[in-house]
N, C-alpha and C positions, 0 to 999 in steps of 0.2 A: 135225238137231240142229244145231241152232252151239253150237258152242267157245265159251265168252267167255273173254276181254282178262285175257290176260296180266295178271297185277298187279306192277305195279312193288313196287322195297324201299316209298320211300313211301306206298305203298298197307298194305304189311302194317303200316309201324313205325307208321299213324294210326290202325287195326283191332285192334293190339297198347293201343297208351297209350290208345284209347279204353277199350278192356276190362277194360285197369289201372283204371281212375279208379273206373269202374264198378262192382268188385268191391273195392275200394279203399272203396267210398260205400256194396253190402252190407257188408261186412263191417261196416265203425260200429255199421250200422239193429242187427245182429244181437246184436252187442257191448250196446250202447247200452238194447237191451230185456230183454238176460239182466239188466244193471244193475238194471233196474225190477224183476223177477220174472218175466219175462214172454213166451209164445218169440215171435219173430219175427214166424210166423203170426199170431199172436194180435194186432202190433199192427195190422199192413194186414191184420186181419179191421174195425176198429177206424177206420182211416184209412179206407179207403175203402167205411167207414157211414159215416163226418159227410163223405167229398170225393164223399157219392153226388151225379151232374148232381139242381138242380134236385129235392130234398125230403130232409130228416132221416129217413132209416130206407132199408135199402135187400135186396132179400128171399131169399134161398138161392144161388137159380139168377143175380142175377146176379153176388150178390161167389165164386161157383167161376168167372165170369169173367173175372171182378179180378183173381182171386189166378191162375186159368190152374190151375182144381181142378176132378179132381170130387165133382159134388156130394154126394153121402156123406160126403169128403172133409172137407167145409164143414158138416156137418150136424154133422159131431162136432167139428169149432172152435168153433164158434155154444154146442153144448154145455159145453164147457168153459170157453165166453168168461160163458156164460147163469149154472154154479156159482159161479163167481168175482165175478160180481153186477158184471161189468164191459156184460151188454146183454142187453137181453130178447125173448120170441116174440110177439108178433101173430099169429092171424089175416089173413089181407086182410079186411075188409069186402066186395071187389068180389068176389074169387075167391075161394073155402076152399081153393083149391087148394093157394094162394101161403100162406106168410108169413112176417109179414117182419120184420126183424131192425134194433133201433133202443136209443141205446145209454143206459146207463144212466150216472145221476152220474158212480158210482163210474170207469164205462169214461171217463169226459168228463172227468173231473181225471191219466187214467191219459193218455190221450192227449193232451193240452197240452203236460203235460212231456215227450214225448219228439218231438214234433212240434216244438215246440221247436228241441230238438236237435238236430233234420235241417236245419231250417233256416237253422241257423247255422254245420252241418254242410255243404251246401251252397255255401252263400253263400266257405266259404272257397277251395272248390272253384268257381269259379266262373273258367270258361270251361274249362272241363277237359269236361262233357260239349257239349259242340256235334260233329253230325254229322262226319263224317270227309268232306271233301271227295274225295270219289275216288267213278271214274270211275263211273260204275257200266252204259253201253251195252256190250253185248258185243262 
């Protein structure tokens, strides 16, 4: 097994700065969601439904992948969002084993407010999320 190349002080500084900016944004996101009365995971669920490519819904399995979470955890999260009036479940017309998760009007409104705040925050961090210029060769 090859030993990895020794990283320079600059490499560590760039990695540190990148992780710092990423954590600042995550903390902003957590606070923004909580101030709206929802959890950060509820916000992410709404975002991933709305942002799923090429359609206006996502399956529980797809949401689990996007959230990097377990299927049963996402089922519980969807249940909480459904109880809050943010989403609704529909059985897939093509495959009854799958459940489609759709945004409801209340979820759409919550998402619009929070996404606007997130977009403004990202604009204020412009340039902070560049991937560090680190030589990845061993």
